[in-house]
C-alpha positions in Angstrom: -165.8 204.9 79.3 -166.4 205.7 75.7 -163.7 206.1 73.0 -164.3 209.9 72.7 -163.5 210.6 76.4 -160.0 211.6 77.6 -158.5 209.9 80.7 -157.4 212.3 83.5 -153.6 212.3 84.5 -152.5 210.3 87.4 -151.6 212.3 90.6 -147.8 212.4 91.5 -146.7 209.8 93.8 -145.9 210.7 97.4 -142.2 209.6 96.9 -141.8 212.1 94.0 -143.4 214.9 96.1 -140.9 214.2 98.9 -137.9 214.5 96.6 -138.9 217.9 95.0 -137.4 220.0 97.8 -134.1 218.3 97.3 -134.0 218.9 93.5 -132.1 222.3 93.7 -129.4 220.6 95.9 -129.1 217.7 93.5 -128.6 220.1 90.6 -126.1 222.4 92.5 -122.5 222.1 91.4 -121.3 222.2 95.0 -121.7 219.5 97.6 -124.3 220.2 100.2 -122.9 222.4 103.0 -120.0 223.7 100.8 -119.6 227.3 99.7 -119.4 228.4 96.1 -117.1 231.1 94.7 -116.2 233.7 97.3 -118.1 237.0 97.2 -116.9 240.2 95.5 -115.4 242.7 97.9 -114.7 246.3 96.8 -111.1 247.0 95.8 -109.9 243.5 96.6 -109.2 240.2 94.8 -109.6 236.7 96.3 -106.7 234.3 96.2 -108.5 231.1 95.0 -106.2 229.4 92.5 -109.1 228.6 90.2 -111.2 226.8 92.9 -115.0 227.2 92.8 -116.1 225.1 95.8 -114.9 225.4 99.4 -115.7 223.1 102.4 -117.2 224.4 105.6 -114.8 226.2 108.0 -112.4 226.9 105.1 -111.4 230.5 104.4 -110.3 232.6 101.4 -107.7 235.5 101.7 -108.0 238.6 99.7 -105.3 241.0 98.5 -105.9 244.7 97.9 -105.8 246.0 94.3 -103.2 248.4 93.0 -103.1 251.7 94.8 -105.1 250.2 97.7 -103.8 249.1 101.1 -105.3 247.0 103.8 -106.9 249.0 106.5 -105.2 248.2 109.8 -107.2 245.8 112.2 -109.7 244.9 109.4 -110.3 241.3 108.5 -109.0 240.4 105.0 -110.5 237.0 104.6 -114.0 235.3 104.4 -115.1 232.1 106.0 -117.4 229.3 104.7 -120.1 229.0 107.3 -122.1 225.9 108.2 -125.1 227.1 106.2 -123.0 227.1 103.0 -122.8 230.9 103.0 -119.8 233.1 103.1 -119.2 235.5 106.0 -119.6 239.2 105.2 -116.5 241.2 106.2 -116.4 245.0 106.2 -114.5 246.7 103.3 -110.9 246.4 104.3 -109.0 248.0 101.3 -108.8 251.7 100.8 -106.7 254.0 98.6 -103.4 254.7 100.2 -100.1 256.4 99.4 -97.0 254.3 99.3 -94.3 254.7 101.9 -93.6 258.4 102.7 -90.8 260.2 100.8 -87.2 259.7 102.1 -85.2 262.9 102.5 -81.5 263.3 103.3 -82.0 265.9 106.1 -84.8 264.3 108.1 -86.4 260.9 109.0 -89.9 259.8 109.9 -90.9 260.0 113.5 -91.2 256.7 115.3 -95.0 256.8 115.2 -95.0 256.3 111.4 -92.0 254.0 110.8 -93.9 250.7 111.0 -97.1 251.9 109.2 -98.0 250.9 105.6 -101.4 252.4 105.4 -101.6 256.1 104.5 -105.1 257.1 103.3 -105.7 260.3 101.3 -105.4 263.3 103.6 -103.2 261.6 106.2 -100.1 263.5 107.4 -96.8 262.2 108.6 -94.2 264.1 110.7 -90.4 264.2 110.3 -87.6 265.0 112.6 -84.0 266.2 111.8 -81.4 263.5 111.3 -78.3 263.5 113.5 -75.9 266.2 112.2 -78.7 268.5 111.2 -80.5 271.3 113.1 -84.1 272.4 112.8 -85.2 275.6 111.1 -88.2 276.4 113.2 -90.1 278.5 110.6 -90.7 275.6 108.3 -93.0 272.6 108.9 -91.6 269.1 109.1 -94.6 267.3 107.6 -95.9 265.7 104.4 -99.5 264.8 103.3 -100.9 262.1 101.1 -102.6 263.9 98.2 -105.6 262.9 96.1 -103.3 261.7 93.3 -101.7 259.3 95.9 -98.5 261.3 95.9 -96.9 262.8 98.9 -96.6 266.6 99.2 -93.0 268.0 99.1 -91.2 267.9 102.4 -89.8 271.4 103.1 -86.1 271.5 103.9 -86.7 272.4 107.6 -83.3 271.0 108.7 -79.9 272.4 107.9 -76.5 270.8 108.4 -74.7 271.6 111.6 -71.3 273.3 111.2 -68.0 272.0 112.6 -65.8 274.5 114.4 -63.2 276.4 112.4 -60.2 274.1 112.0 -57.8 276.9 112.6 -54.4 277.3 110.8 -51.8 274.7 110.0 -48.3 276.3 110.7 -46.0 275.8 107.7 -48.8 274.1 105.8 -52.2 274.5 104.2 -55.8 273.4 104.9 -57.8 272.7 101.8 -61.5 273.4 102.4 -63.0 272.2 99.1 -66.7 272.8 100.0 -67.5 273.9 103.5 -67.1 272.8 107.1 -70.6 271.5 107.5 -71.6 268.0 108.7 -70.3 265.4 106.3 -67.6 267.6 104.7 -63.9 266.7 104.5 -60.9 268.9 104.7 -57.3 268.1 103.5 -53.9 268.9 104.9 -50.6 269.5 103.2 -47.2 271.0 104.2 -45.1 273.6 102.6 -42.0 272.5 100.6 -39.3 271.5 103.1 -41.7 270.2 105.7 -43.3 266.8 106.2 -46.8 265.9 107.5 -46.9 264.4 111.0 -50.4 263.0 111.5 -53.5 262.5 109.3 -53.8 264.1 105.8 -57.5 264.7 106.1 -60.4 265.0 108.6 -64.1 264.9 108.2 -67.0 266.6 110.1 -68.9 263.9 112.0 -71.5 263.4 114.7 -70.5 263.0 118.3 -73.3 263.0 120.8 -75.6 265.9 120.0 -73.0 268.0 118.2 -70.5 267.7 115.3 -66.7 267.9 115.4 -63.7 267.0 113.4 -62.7 263.4 113.3 -59.0 264.1 114.0 -56.8 266.9 115.4 -54.7 269.1 113.2 -51.5 267.4 112.1 -48.1 269.1 112.3 -45.7 270.1 109.6 -42.2 269.2 110.8 -39.1 270.7 109.1 -37.1 268.3 107.0 -33.4 268.0 107.8 -30.5 266.7 105.8 -27.9 264.6 107.5 -24.5 266.2 108.3 -22.6 266.8 105.1 -19.5 264.7 104.4 -16.1 265.9 105.4 -13.2 265.9 102.8 -9.5 265.2 103.0 -7.0 268.0 102.3 -9.8 270.6 102.4 -12.4 272.2 104.6 -16.1 272.9 104.6 -17.7 276.3 105.0 -21.3 277.0 106.1 -21.6 274.2 108.6 -24.3 274.3 111.3 -26.0 272.1 113.9 -28.8 271.3 111.5 -29.2 271.5 107.8 -32.6 272.4 106.3 -34.1 272.5 102.8 -32.1 274.6 100.3 -29.2 275.2 102.8 -25.8 274.8 101.2 -22.2 274.1 102.2 -19.1 275.0 100.3 -15.8 273.2 100.1 -12.2 274.5 99.5 -8.9 272.7 99.2 -5.7 273.2 101.1 -2.7 274.7 99.1 -1.3 272.3 96.7 -4.6 270.5 96.1 -7.2 271.0 93.3 -10.9 270.7 93.9 -12.5 268.1 91.7 -16.4 268.2 91.6 -18.9 270.8 92.6 -17.6 273.2 95.2 -21.1 273.5 96.8 -23.8 271.0 97.6 -27.4 271.8 98.7 -30.0 270.1 101.0 -32.7 268.8 98.7 -35.7 266.5 99.2 -36.4 262.9 98.3 -40.0 262.4 99.3 -40.2 263.5 102.9 -36.5 262.9 103.6 -33.7 265.3 103.1 -30.6 264.5 101.1 -27.7 266.4 99.6 -27.7 267.4 96.0 -24.6 265.4 95.2 -21.4 263.9 96.6 -18.8 266.1 98.2 -15.9 267.2 95.9 -12.4 265.8 96.3 -9.1 267.6 96.8 -6.5 266.1 94.5 -2.8 266.9 94.8 -1.5 269.4 92.1 1.6 267.7 90.6 2.8 270.9 88.9 2.5 272.9 92.0 4.3 270.3 94.0 7.2 270.1 91.5 7.7 273.9 91.4 7.6 274.2 95.2 10.3 271.5 95.5 12.5 273.2 92.8 12.2 276.5 94.6 13.5 275.0 97.8 16.6 273.5 96.1 
């Protein structure tokens, strides 16, 4: 072969040719059979904690993005298969309203209490709470709107009314608001009377109706004890019982002078009766006694 001729290249060896199919695997960042980063799934984020390689039969769980909820009975995870590929789940996150609005007069029907997935356009039903009655002309529903807000729940339930409490003899019933479910009424007695029983009652639920928590109290007349007797005198205005503002008057026998108030009154000390002061005294009149003795002599 002359100096001006070029030598042809050597053919690749059989060993090198056999290794060529393995070259992509040797350059891959993952171990053969492992899966790489999990796939992107609409409206969901994988929980990987920074990992990029996953062994066969492992799985990755996804969480739904904000304003999205997991569709019931849909798989929210992917699995690393034996071929190093991830399984392909259906989309499992969809836009959803949060829990339905709570209202004072009604509660969700049992069918919706345990749900947390409410896609746009879904409707929930309410029923009257205990102590409320249904107003049939209004719907008891709410719908998840396009802005992921619930439509306003019409006030289709009204409070039930307790029976009229009646009248409190010698007293007063203070109805500060109304006699509907949840309201409270207060009792007081006129001056000279004391309350026997509760001082208030509230309208509460019993079975399928509402009623007052306690019966009406009584207003009992307050009595004073018997007034004291005095020596050398007498009392006028006595009676079997002595009530508020009743008075008795004292006078002295001849030859005695009244010292103190001639009359005392039945007054109040809380819910007890007492006299306005002590009874007077009858003191012997010295001048009267001397004159009477001189007249006799």
